[in-house]
N, C-alpha and C positions, 0 to 999 in steps of 0.2 A: 352469301347472306342477303336476304331480300325482306327486310322488315316492312311492315305496312306503314304508309305514310303518316298515320295517326300516332303510331308508336314512336317513331323516331329511331335514334341510334339505341344500341344495346348498352344499357347501364347495368353494371355488375357491382352492386354495393357489397363490400366485404368487411370483415373484421381483420385489421392488420395482424399478421402472424398466426393466422387460423388455419390449420391443416384441412379442416372441412371445407372452409371458403376456398382454399387453393384447389382441392379436388374439383369442387363445383365449378370454379372459373375455367379450369381446363376442359371440363365436360361441356360447359356452355359454349366456349370458343370452338370446340370441335363440332358442335351442333350448328352453330350460327355461321362459322367461317367468315368472320368480317374481313374487310380489305385493309384495315388499319386498326391499331390498338393504341388508345391513349390512357396513360397511367398517371396517378396522383404522385408527383414528384417534381423537383425543380427543373425547369427546361435547360439549365446549364449543363445537366447531365446528359443530354441527348447524344453529345459527341463521344461519350464514354460507354454507351449502350453496346456497341459492337464487342467490347471486351467481355461482356457477359457470356458470350458464346465461345470464348477461348478456353482451351484445355486447362490452363493453369488457374482459372477461376473457380473457386470452391466456396459456396457459402457456408456459414454466415459471413456477409460482407456489408459494408456500408458506403454509401455515397457521402463523401466528405466535401463540404464547401466552406471556404473561409475567405475573409476579406483579404485582398492582395496586400494591403498596407498594414494590416493588423491580423496576422494568423491566429491570434488567440481568440478573435471573434469568429467562431466556427459553429457549423451545425452538421448533424449526421442524419442520414436517412437509412436505417439499418434494414437488412433484408436477409431472411433466412431461406433455407431451401423450401420450407413449407409456407413461405409468405405468398399470398395470392398474387401480389405484384410481381415477384420473381417468376412465378409460374407463367404469368401472362407474358412477361419479357421473353422467356425461353420459348414459349409456343410461337410467338410472332417470329422470332428469328428461325426457328425450325421450319416454319411455313413461308419464309421469305415475305413476310407481311411488314409494312413500316410500323415502327413502335416509337412513341414519343412521350415526354413528360408534359404535363399540363398545369401544374400547380403554380402558385405564385412564385416568381423567381427568387432565388436565394439573394440576388442583389438587392431586393426590397426587404425580405425578412431579416437579413443580417443588419441592414441599415437601421431598422427599427428596433434592433436588439432582440428579436424573437429567435427561437430555435427552429429546428426543422419542423415539418408539418405534424409528424407524430407527437413530438413533444409540445408543439404549440397548442395541441388539442387539450393539453392539461393546463393551460393558461387561461385566464379570463380577466375581466375588468376587476378592479378592486372591490366593487360592491356587488359583483355577480355571483350567482350560485352555480357551481359545477354540477352539470347534468350528466349522469351516466346512462346512456340509452339502454344498455344491456341490463343494468340493475332495474330500470322501470319495467322493461319487457319481462324479466324474470319474476319480479314481484307481482305483475299482472297475471302471469301464468301460475302463480302459487308457489314459486321457489323462493328460498331465503338466501340462495347462493348463485349469483349470476354465472360463475364459472360452470357450476353443475347444470344450469339451464342450457347454457351454450353447448356443453358437451351432448346433452340429450337431444337437442333440436338440431344441431348442425354437425358436430363432430361424429356422432354415433349414428344419427339418422340422415346425415348429409347426403344429398342426391349423388350417387355414384353412376347413375345412368346417363342418358343423353336426351336431347330433344326438349319437348315442352315441360317435362317434369323438372329438369334443371332450371329453365327459364322461369318456370312458375314459382320455384322457391325464391329466386332473386326479386321477382314482382312482389311476392308476400312480404319479403323483408323490406323492400322500398316502401310499400304502403304503410308498414308498421312505423317506420321512421317518419313518414309524412304525418301520420297521426300524432306522433310525439311532438313534432316541430309545430304542429298547429296548436297543441295544448301548452307547450312550454317555450314557445318562441325560438330564439337561436340557442337556448340552453346556456346562456352566459358567455357565448363566444362571438363577440361583435367583430373580431378579426376574421372569422369565417366568411363573413359577408363579402370581404375583400378577396379572400382566396376564391371563393365560389364565383365572383364576378369574373376573375381572370380565367378560371376553368371554362366558363361559358364562352368567353372570347376565343379560346383556343378550340373549343368545339365548333364554333361557327366557321373558323378557318378550316377545320377538317371537313365540314359539311360542304364547303365550296370546292374541296379537292375530291372527296369520296362520296358525296351525297350523305345518305344516312347509313351507309354500309360500313360503319366503324363501331367499335366497342370501347366503353369507358370502364376502367377498373379503378375504383375509389372507395374510400370509407363509406359505409352504408349511410352514415349521418348526412352526407352530402348529396345523396341521390335526389331527394325531393327538390332541393335547390337547383340542381342541374336540369331537372325536368321542367322546372317552372318557366312560364313565359315572361320574359323580361325584355326590355328594350336595350339596343346597343348603347344609346345615350346614357341610360341609367347606369349600366356597368362602367362605361368610361368615367362617369362622374365619381364612382366609388374609387376608381384607380388613378384619378388624377392627383398630381402633387405628391406622390409617394416617394420618400427619400430613396436614394440608390447609391450603392458602393460597387466597385470593381471587385469581382470574386474569382477565385480559382477553385477547381473541383478536381476530385480523383477518387478512385476506389480505395478503401483500406479494409484490412482484415477486421472482423468483428468476432464476438464470442456469444455463445448461448447465455452465458451469465449476465452479459450486458443487455440481453433481451428481456431480462426478468424485471418485472415491476419492482422487486425489492431493491433494485439498483438505482431507482429514481427515474426510470424511463417512463414517460407519460402514457405511451401506448404499449407498455410492456405487458407480458403475460406471466402468470405464476409458475408455469412448468414447461420452459422450452425444450428441455430434454424429452419429456413425455410427449409433447406435441410432434417433435421430429420422429419419434418412434411411430406414432399414429400415422404419420404421413408416408413413411417408408415401409411399414409393414403391409405386405400384399394380402395377408390374410392371418386369422387367429392372432390379433394383436395382444390380447391379454396373456395367452400362453407364451408368446415370444418375449413379452415384457418380463414376465416372471422368470423366464429362463435367464435373462440378462441380470436380474436381481440375484439369482442364485450364483451365477458366475462371480459377481462382485463380492458376495459374502464368502465364497470359497477362497478368493484371492486374500481375504482378510483372515483366513484360517478358521473360519466358522464351519461347523459340520452341517451341510445342506445337501440333501440327496434329491434324487428325481422324485421320490415319494412326497418330499415337501412341496415340490413345484405342483404336482398333481392336486395335493390337498388344498394348496393356496388358490389354484384356479377354481376348484369346486366351491370354496368359501366365498371367493370374489363374486361368482355367479350367483350364489344363493343370496348374498347381501344385495346385489343389484335386483334380483327378482323380488325380494321382500320390499324393497323401496320403489318398485315400479319403474325401474330404469331399463331401457332397451338393451344396454350392455354395461358390464362393469366399467366404472370410470376410474380416475386416479384415486379418489377416496376410498372406493371399495378395495382396490388393489393394494393400497398401502395398509388398510386395516387388516387385510388377509396376510400380508407380509409380516406385520407386527406380531400377529397371533401365532402364525405357523412357523416362520423362519427366525424370528427375533426373540421368541419366547416372552412376548409381551414387553420387551425392552424398547425404550425410545432411542438408545445410543446407537445401535447399528442402523436403526431407521433414519437417523439423522444423517448418516453417512450415504444412504441410498437416496435421500432427498438432495443432498449436495452433489453427488456424482452422476446420478442418473436422472432425477426429476429436473434439475436445473442443468447441470453439466458444464464442462469446461472446453467444449469444442470450439476450435479456433479456425477460422476461415483462411483462404489463401487468395492472393491477388496476383495476376500475371505480371511479368516483368514489363510488359508493354504499357502498364498504367502510368500516367504522368506523376512524377514525384519531384520534390525539391531536390537539388544536388546533394544536400546533406543526407537525405534519406537514401540516395543512391549509394553514397560512400559507406553508410552504416550497413546497408544490405550486403555490399561487397565484403566488409570485414567480418560480418556475421558468417558469411559462407566460408571465407578463408579460416577462420578460427573454429568453424563448426559449433557456433553458438546459435542454436535454433531457438526462435521466439515460440514460447508455449504459454498457454493461458493458465495452466495450473502452477502452484508453487513447486520449485525444485531447488535443492541446494547444490552449489558448485564449489568443490574443494580445489584450491589452487596452490601449487608449490612455486614460489617465485624464483626458484633456482633453474626452472625450465623456461625456455624462451617462449614457448606457446602460452603457458599459463601467465607469464608476465604480460604478454600482449593482451590477453583477455582481461587482466586486471586493469591495465592502463585504459582499454576501452571503456569498462564499466565506470571507472573513476571519472573519466572524461565526460561521459554521459551524465553522471550525477552533477557535475559542476555546470552542465548546460540545463539542469533541470529536468532531465530525461530519466526518471526514476525506475529503469528496467530492473536494476539490481540493488539490493540493500545489504551492507556488510553485516555479518552476524558473528557471534563468538565461534572460534574454530574449535571443532571437537578432535581434530587430528593432532594437535599439539599446541604448544605456546610459543614456538619460535616466531621470530619476525619474518621468516621466509614463507609462513603459511597464511592463507586468507580464505575465508568462507563467505560465500554470497548467497542470498535467497533471490531467485529470479522469478519474475512473473510479468508477462507482457500483457499490458491493458490496452485496449484500443485507443484510449484517449492520448496515449503516447505519440500517435500520429500527429496530433495537434501540437504537442510539445516539440516534436522534431521540426514541424513547419515554423513554429515560432523561433526555435534556435537557429533556423536557416538564415537569419539576418546577420549572424556573426561569421558566417563563412560557409564554404561549399564542402569542406570536409570536417570530420569530427575533430581532428587535431587542430586544424586552423580555427574553427569556431570556438573550441574550448580555450585556446590561447587568447583569442580577442576578448571573450567573455571574461576571463581572468584579469586581463589588463584594465578593462573597463571597470570591473568590480573593485579593483584596487584603487583606481582614481576616485571612485565614488564612496568608498568606505569612510566613515566618520570616526569609529572607535577602534582602538588597537586590537581588541579581541576579534573583530571581523577580519582584519589583515592577517593576523596570526593563523586563524582558521583557513584562510585563503591560501597562505603559504604552505600550510600542510596539505591542502587539496592539490596544489600545483606539484608538489613533489610526489605525491601518490599517483598522480595522473601523468607524470613524466613531461610537464610542460616547461622544459628548460628555457624556451623563448620568452615565456611570461614572467619568469622569476625576477629579472632585473627590475621591472616595473613594480612588481610586488614588494621586493625588497626596498626599493626606494620609498615606497608608501609606508612600509613598516618602519623604516628608520625615522622617517618624518613624524609619524604618530607616536612612536616611542619617545622621541626627543621632547615632544609637547606634553606627554601624558605625565602628570605628577601623582596620580592616584596609585598607591602602592598595591591596593587590592587588585586593581585592573592589570598592573605590571606582573603581579604574582600569578594571576590567572592566565596571562598570556604566555608565560615562560614555558610551562610544560608542553604546550602545543608546538613551540619552536624546538624544544628538545626531541620531541617524537619526530619532527620533520627531519632533523639531522639523522636520526636513526633510519628513517625511511629512504633518506638520500644514500646512506651507505648500503642498504639492502638492494635498492634499485639501480645503483651505479650512477646516481645523479650528483653533479658537483654541487655541493651545499656550503662551500667555504664562506661566502659572503653571508649566508644565513647564520652561520656559527659565530661570526663576528658580531652580528646584531644580538644573537642570543647571549653572548658573553657580556656585552655592554648592559643588557637588561638586567642580568644577574647581579652585575656590580651595583646598579642603581638600587636593586631590592635589598642587597646586603647592607647598604648605607642608610636606607629609609625605613626598613621594617621595624627595628627596636622601637623607634618613636611612634610608628603607626600602631604599635601594640599597647600603647600606655595612654592612649588618648580617651580614656573613659568608655571603653567598649561595653556594649550591653551584652547580654548572654547570647543572643542570636548573632550579633556581629563577631563576638569572640569565637563561636563555634565556626563561623564562616572563615574567619582568619586562621583558624587551626587547620582547616582544609587547605587553605592556600600554603601554609607551612609545609604540609605533607607534599603538595604538588611541587613546590620550589625544591624541596629536599631530593625528590626523585629525579627532578630535571637536572639538578647540579650533579647528581651522581652520573648522568649521562655526559654532561659537559665537562667534567673534571678530567676525562681521559685526555683531553687536549690541553688542559690548564689545571695542574695539580694544586697551584696556589689558590684557586677558587674554592677547592673543598676546605682548605685551612680557613679562608675567610668566612665561608659560611659556618663552619664549626664554631668560630668565635662569635658570630651572631647568635647561634643557638645557646652558647653559654651565657651570653648576656640575657637572652629571654629566660632561661631557666633560672637564673639567679636574682632576677629583678622582681621585687615583691609588689610592684605596681602593674605588672603584667597579669592579665586574668589568669586563673588557676589552670583552665583548660589548656592554654597556650604554654604555660610554664611546664606542666606535666608532659605535654607533647615533646617540647624541646629537650627535656631531660631524657625521655625515652629514646629519641632519635640519637642523642649523643651516646647513650649506653649501648645501643645496637651496633653503633660504628666504633665501638672500643675507645671512645674519647672521654668516658665519664667512669672513674673507678667506682666499685661497689660501695666503698665507704662514703664517697661523695653523693652517691645516689641515695643511700639511706639518710644522709644528713638533710638533703634537699626534701625528701619525703617527709622527715620528721618535722621540718619547718613548715611544710604546707599543711600537715595534720595537727599542728600544735593547737592547744586551746585558744591561742590568740587569733587563729584564723577562723574566718566565718565558715560554718558548715557548707554553705553552698559553693564557696570558692575551694574549699577541700574537696568536695565531691567532684568539682570540675577537674581538679588536679588529678584525681584518681582516673576519671574518664580519659583525660589526655595521656596519662602515663600507661594505663592498663586496658583502655577500651578498644573497641573495634576488633578488626581482624589481624592485629599487629602481633599476636602471640603473647599478649599480657598475661593471659591466664597460665600459660606454660611457665613464664617467668616467675610468677608468684608460687607455682608449685615447687620450683627448685631453689628458691631463696625464702627461707623461713624468717629471715629478718625483715624483708619487705612485707611478707604476709602478716607478720606480727604487728608491725606498724598499722597496717590498715585495719586489722581486727581490733587492735586497741582503740584506734580512732572511732571506729563504727560503734563499738560498745558504749563509748563516752558521749555519743552524740545526743543532745537534749531531745526529749520527746517531740516537742513542737518543730524543731529544726529537722528532726529525722523524717517527719511527714513531708517536708518541703523537698529534701534531697532524695527521697526514695525512688521517684521516677527515674532521675538521672542515674542512680546506682543500679537500678533493675536494668536500664538500657545498657549499662557498662558490663555487668556480669552476665546478663542474659545472652550476650552475643557469644559467649564461650562454648566450646564443644561439650556435649554431655559428659564425656569422660573426664575432662578437665574439671568440670563443676563438681562431679562426684568426689574426685580426689581433693579438691580444695575443702569440701565439706568434711571429709575424713580428717584432713590435717587440722582443721579448726576444732574438730571434735576431740582430738588427742590432746590439744593444748600445748603449752610450751615444751620444747624438746622433741615433741613427736614429729614435728615437721622435718627436722633435720634427718632423722632416721629414715622416714618415709622417702624423702627426697633422695637420699643416698641409695636406698633400695632400688628405687625407680631408675636412678641414673646409671646403676651398674648391675644389671641382671646377669644371670649366669652366662659365661661365655664372653663377657665384656670387661675391659680393664676399668679400674676405678677412675682413671683420669684419661684425657684425650691424648693419643699418641700423634703429635703434630706432624711428625715426618711421614707416617703412613697416611694421614689425612691429606697432605699436600700431594701425595702420589696420584690422587684421583681428580685433582682440580682441572687438569687439561681435559680429561674425558667429560667431566661435568659441563664445562663451557661449551664443547663440541655439541653435546646433547641439547643444551639450552639454545644454542644458536640454530639448530635444526628444527 
């Protein structure tokens, strides 16, 4: 390279993540052959640049910098394969030319709370107006869409040749940015002045080493400032007194989706998948793109033939010609796809935009990249367990009776406890047994920051999760927090953390006198005992705490339910009664006397007229289901609840508690005409004004029934007294069934049913 003395170094102003800019940068570097390449980016990343040439590096990737004492204070500098900066790095390495970053150090930008330079360009002073240079240039050229203008001017007509044509395109873009800066000043980015002062400092250092035989690749907006004549003293004045922190840097995988502007990325683009295609397609980009689209639609079982592709290409080219565009852009291709391949529907088009226009490509980083020890341990476990990090959602079905699946479950639960949300538990479709678990996995680039943050707890996933659980237990203020933590510890197999968690649990439980909080905490403890059984964890101490909690609830619950609860509080307490009932069902296997004491509490609740109706009704139903309330007594309680002396609202609450929700109340009424008759008689006698008030509650109660149950109930009510008995008998004993249950034959299948439910 031998630029003229008046021109100075080669300044290549680009659009971040622009394939046209990337091609033009490579052509310009090939034509000029500089002796060094300077790139917009944090200088702390210079030591990591050699990794870009390694075989295991596959963009998109990002340079991550974070404060050494606060990993959560971090910034990313993303690079895709079609980013001009990445192309410049690889060109320099291929030609054995020095390559360096010249932007403001991350040590300063992180100290001031700013993000990386690409994101920083979306920030401004509170009273500043954000200037979009591309939007201004597009509007000047008569375009209403900056993306379409950029495609026409650069991506489709971008210089693919060499020599002065390429350099001339960069000169023209630099002059355009200079005119904009003269007209609009710094565009609302005062921080750019500091960044550009530092870039000029690095350029002066390069001039002392290489003369003017070097190239600078930076955002086009900065070119006029880097070309301006300024003094060393002026730049030093801008840089003096900047705060500074110690930083650590590394490469991390990135995704095309995180390059998208819709993800909140300040320098993002609307279509990273489309841009990646334009950069890699050697020729006929539209034809190749529409072939990809056809392949995706065929995978989704849509009938798309080669004739569709041909017709879509013709339509896209026709639309481009009518609009005066040099080549079909993304707009034309998508319109052609909608019309020809999607039959005018936006539903398959949305799939194309998600999978191809944006995409879920996940980059890779070589093993030699520096990482915190926790990341190294996680990577080792991922490989051992064959859990590959992927950018798209995928479901993972686990059978906890298998050692490998158990190890995967423990790893994912430990990561969740550390705040690393790689996996999210979802309802299992494979069965309802406690041995089954289903996870939805999705790897997000930001998890690299979460891993760095979690590194303060330990060097391994197990050690860090244990230390984090112990610290959380000590810091927890409410009982519910500790019970949830105990459940997490058992799910994650953190046996060493359990003693500290259980001590905190016992302390909080002893001090807590709120029955609602105690009742809310008990189900989590009962579930934890079940998880301990499934995962082989010793949870004896946890069982003792749970039993003590249950005893306190049995003592305090009746008085808590008669303290003048309003409708909302009564409904909440009814939910707590359900939760405690289920929890005691699990705990009673170890203490049968506990079940008896709880049944006595339910009997008190069901028979005490000062207890809200919704709780009385629920207590009666739970006793009936457990076989502890005879049918005659049930009818008596319902008769009292629905007597004329009871308020309509309280009676409606009793019905909701007894027959509402998914507890099978509708089926019970189908088979017991006496209970149905009581409800029907009460409903007919409700005064008109009161009926209007209780109607929403009744609709909620009966609206939850299955359609078949509602039809049967309607038919029974239509038949009137006596009809219900015959209908119920007919439905209970269809052809081939005995009129009554054969207990001996039914007991023969109990063992098989238990085995199926456990699996």
